[in-house]
C-alpha positions, -999 to +999 in steps of 0.1 A: -242-372-087-247-362-051-266-330-042-268-316-007-304-316+006-320-305+038-315-339+054-281-347+039-269-356+005-292-370-021-280-394-048-293-387-083-285-416-106-272-405-140-295-430-157-327-413-144-345-394-172-340-357-169-313-360-143-289-337-160-316-309-161-325-315-125-289-314-114-284-282-133-314-266-117-303-277-082-269-262-088-285-229-100-307-228-069-278-232-045-259-205-063-289-181-061-293-189-024-257-179-018-259-148-040-291-133-027-277-119+006-249-100-013-274-087-039-299-075-013-271-058+006-259-040-026-295-029-034-299-014+001-266+004-004-276+018-038-310+029-024-292+049+004-268+064-021-296+075-044-315+092-016-284+113-010-275+119-046-278+155-059-278+159-097-249+181-109-268+206-130-246+235-141-275+256-153-292+252-119-260+262-101-256+293-123-291+304-115-284+301-078-255+326-080-259+364-078-266+380-112-231+396-114-217+360-116-238+352-146-225+347-181-197+322-172-191+297-199-191+267-176-186+242-205-151+232-192-167+220-160-191+195-177-183+158-176-201+129-193-235+127-177-236+163-166-253+177-197-289+187-195-302+182-230-328+209-229-304+235-215-277+224-239-301+229-268-311+264-257-275+277-254-259+295-284-227+280-298-199+289-322-205+272-355-190+270-390-197+302-409-175+295-440-192+293-474-228+298-463-239+296-499-232+259-499-260+253-473-285+242-500-299+209-486-327+210-461-337+185-435-372+175-427-371+200-397-358+228-418-320+227-411-298+237-440-268+215-446-240+212-471-248+177-484-278+155-490-264+129-467-261+154-439-297+166-444-308+129-441-287+124-409-303+156-394-338+143-404-333+110-386-320+128-355-350+152-356-375+123-360-359+105-330-360+138-310-323+137-304-309+171-294-281+181-317-260+209-332-248+212-367-211+220-374-202+233-339-167+245-333-144+220-316-109+230-304-085+202-300-051+217-291-039+235-322-066+220-343-100+237-350-126+214-364-163+217-372-177+182-368-208+176-389-230+170-358-227+169-321-256+153-302-265+146-266-274+111-256-309+113-240-301+089-212-264+090-206-264+128-211-230+129-229-219+145-261-214+123-292-198+137-322-207+125-357-184+129-387-197+120-422-170+116-448-187+119-482-158+115-506-138+085-495-130+075-531-108+107-532-073+096-519-064+131-506-098+135-489-095+100-474-060+108-460-073+140-444-102+121-429-078+095-413-057+123-399-087+139-384-097+106-367-061+103-354-064+137-337-098+128-323-084+096-308-055+116-293-080+138-275-101+110-262-128+107-289-132+071-298-153+054-324-181+034-309-181+055-277-183+093-282-176+094-319-197+082-349-182+079-383-202+073-416-188+075-451-197+071-487-183+070-522-199+076-556-204+039-560-217+033-524-237+063-512-249+066-476-284+051-472-313+062-449-314+027-435-277+029-424-283+063-408-312+049-388-291+019-377-264+043-364-289+063-345-305+032-330-271+018-320-256+049-304-286+067-290-309+040-277 
């Protein structure tokens, strides 16, 4: 194997002990030498861009307007990354008000839910200090849904909806769940991106460990 050195090519016999490792390291070095100028140029460009970047904060913009422009629901102007978690948590929202008597399970933080699994999901989100809403209204065309949870990613500042399907051993319930997921996908909500799905049956209940794994996967 011949390697280009400062004073011309250097022959490295294959029989020399460790020659394969040496050849690999020399190749790596030459690649890095060629890559560094482009990487340094990109870093300088990113630094200049960051200096000029202004965070798009809808709450801040609203406060800068005269009072008579206040009260606008600017939710339709929000994109992924635009959401301020603290402001989002402080805003009121339309939520499911049907059958309030079924809210009998309580999370560690005091949130009342409709199932034990939902109270455990809420508890994990509370422990991880993830800002979330319970059963917020979501309009998708002609469909009006109340997802179990909607949370804001603390870093990427985007909404992630969480649907827990608790009776997947019921064929009719399972069919309705699949139809709901189809509508979600039609409107841009995709599992593994901005939609989490958990499920359980009587034989296989949702576990606290699985909830924690979902939170670690989607919100870290």
